[in-house]
N, C-alpha and C positions, 0 to 999 in steps of 0.2 A: 505494501500501499504505500503510495506517494506521498508528500508532505502537506502536498495540496487535500487529501482528501482527507489526510487525519482530521486535518484542522478545521475541513469542513462537516468531520463528524460530531465535533467537540462545538461548535457554532451550531448546530444544528440540535443538539441536545443541552447544548444552553437558549437555544429558540431565539435565536440572535441573528440579525442577518448581516452583508458584507458590510464592514464598518465605512464610515464615513470618512470624509476627506479630513473634516475637523479631528477626528479619529485618531487616523491617523498620524495627522500632523501633533498630537497630544501628544503618543507613543515617541516618535524619532524626538523628538525635543527630550524628553523622558532620558532616551536611549543614550543621547549623544553627551554628555558631561560625563567625562571617566574618570572620578573621584578616587585619589591615592587611599589605600589600606596603611595598616601599619606594617610597616617594614622593617624585617631583625635586621637588629644590628650589625652582623656579621657583613652584609650583603651592600653597606653605604663603606664604601669604600673606594680609593681615587681606583684608577682603571687597570696600572699595575698590578697594583692587590687585587685588584677584583680577579686580573688571568690566573695571580699566584692559588690564589683560592679554587677559583673552577680546575687549574692544574689536577692540587692534593683533592678536590672531595671526586674528581673523576678516576683518579688512584683507588682510589677508596672503596669507591662503587665499582672496581677487579677493569677497568677498563686501562689501555696504555695510550701511551702519549708518547708524539715522536714528535719534538720543536723541527720545521724548518726556517731557512732563511726568506726563502716566497715557493711561489707555483712551480716554479721552476724545476724544484728539488721534488715534488709530487713522485714522480714515476721511478726515480732513484730509491726513494726511501719502500715504495711498494713491493716494490720487484724481493728484498731479501725478505722481506717479511713474510710477504706469499710463498718467495721458497720453502722458510720453516716449515709452512704449515704444508707442504709439497703438494701447493697448488700451480697451476700455469692456467689460469683461465681465471677472465674477471670482467665483470657485467658494471659498464656504470653508468650514470646521471646522464642526459645529453646535455648536457653543461656548458656554458662557452668554457668557464673556468677550467675542465677537461679536454673540449673537445682540442683546442690549441697546440697537446702534448707532445711528446713524440712516442704516442705506443707503437709503430711500426719498431721503433729500434729496443723496445723492450721486451723481447724474447716472449710476451704473455700472447695467447689469446683473447683478445678485447672483442667482447659488442657492447653496444649500448640497445637502451628501450627495458622493457616489463623484465622484472627474474620471475624466475620460474625454480620449482620447488626441486632440489636437488643441486640448486648451480651451489657453487660454490664458495665464491665472494662477491660481493657491491663495492662502489667507489660511491660517493656521493658527497656534498656541500649541505655543511649547515647551514641553515638562517641565521643560525644566533648561538651563544651559550651562554647556559645560567651559572654564573658564580656561585651561589648559593649556595645548589646541591652536587656540581658538577654536573647538569645536566643538557643534554643536547636540543636545541629544536630547528624541525626538518618538516617540512609541507612540502604537499603533494602538487604536481603541475605536469603537463605536456611531456615536459623531458623528464622530470623524475620520479617518475612512479613508485606509491607508497612498497610496493613490493618488492624494491631494491632494500626498503632500512628491514624488513621482517625474515623474510625466506630462504636469504643464501647462507652459509653457518658463517660466515666470518663477514663483518662490516665496518669497511674500512670511509669513514669522515673527514674532508675536509673543513678545519672553523681559519678561519681569518681570526686572529688574536683583537680584532678593530669592533669584531661582531660578536667578543665577549662582554653583557650587562651584566650589574648585582642582582638584581632580583629579578621576581617572575615579572611582574610587573610592567619593568621597561622593555622584557623581551617581548611581552604582549603590546604593547606600545606600540614597539618597534616594525614589528605586525601587522597594527593598523594603518601607520603612518606608509610604511611599503607599498600595500596593495589600498589606498584609498580606502580600508573600511568594509572593502569586499574582501570576507577571508577565504580563503581556500577553501576548498573540501575536505580536505583530513590534516590535522595539525597535529604531530608527535613530538611528544615530551620521550629523549630516551635519557637513561640517568643508564650505564655500565650494558654489559650485556645480559643477555635474558638469563633470568633464573626461578626457581621456582624452591619451597622445601614443604610444600601442599602437602607430599605422600609420602609418611615414616620422620616426618622433619628433618628431608635429608637433602640435603643445594645439590643440584640439579639443572646446571647451566644448559642457556641453551633451551629451557621447555616453552620457552613459546615466541621464538627466535633464536635470533645468532648468539652462538656461544662463545663470541671472541669478540671487543671492537675496539680497534684504533683509532685515534685519531690524528689525525695529521696537523698541528699547530702552526699556524704559520702569518710570520708576526711581517712582511711589508705593507708599507703601508699605500699600497696603491687603492 
């Protein structure tokens, strides 16, 4: 059932018709202001300290961090990491930051597009990093399907230091500004590789997604 059908059923149950222009304007006016919530003190830091906090929190959540000076180093960072995992195939997002890299000389079998069950590894670009918890914010698009974030066992994410913010509120504000409040269909908040201890309280990695998460932290200022 579509969203319109669900809302239509609710409207009929309440015996209400289509909202008037005045009612729509009243709702829009109420939603427009985005008031600030109480922000944890640990997130209220200068940017460089936010980067350090993000790194520490991500490592604590079992992610791996590799710092790079520029995007040009991405391929050379990916190759040895995949080799350690005995992987020679990679599915990447069709992102402008990744398309210009020299994948032909990487000796990897690289493809773009949607990931599938059984894919060994994927490479995507994070929209933001949230220092408060070491969390990545990624959103779906035609160029970067959400399947890339969850189906492969190994997920590699490019994150620019300039895109790290302190609290969650700043990440959502950044997304609203970038999309002019027309939100993407899916927004993923990823903290470390997937894990679960639901069965006998035994920690299982990769329960609902990738077993390993590698974050390539790029420090260039472009």
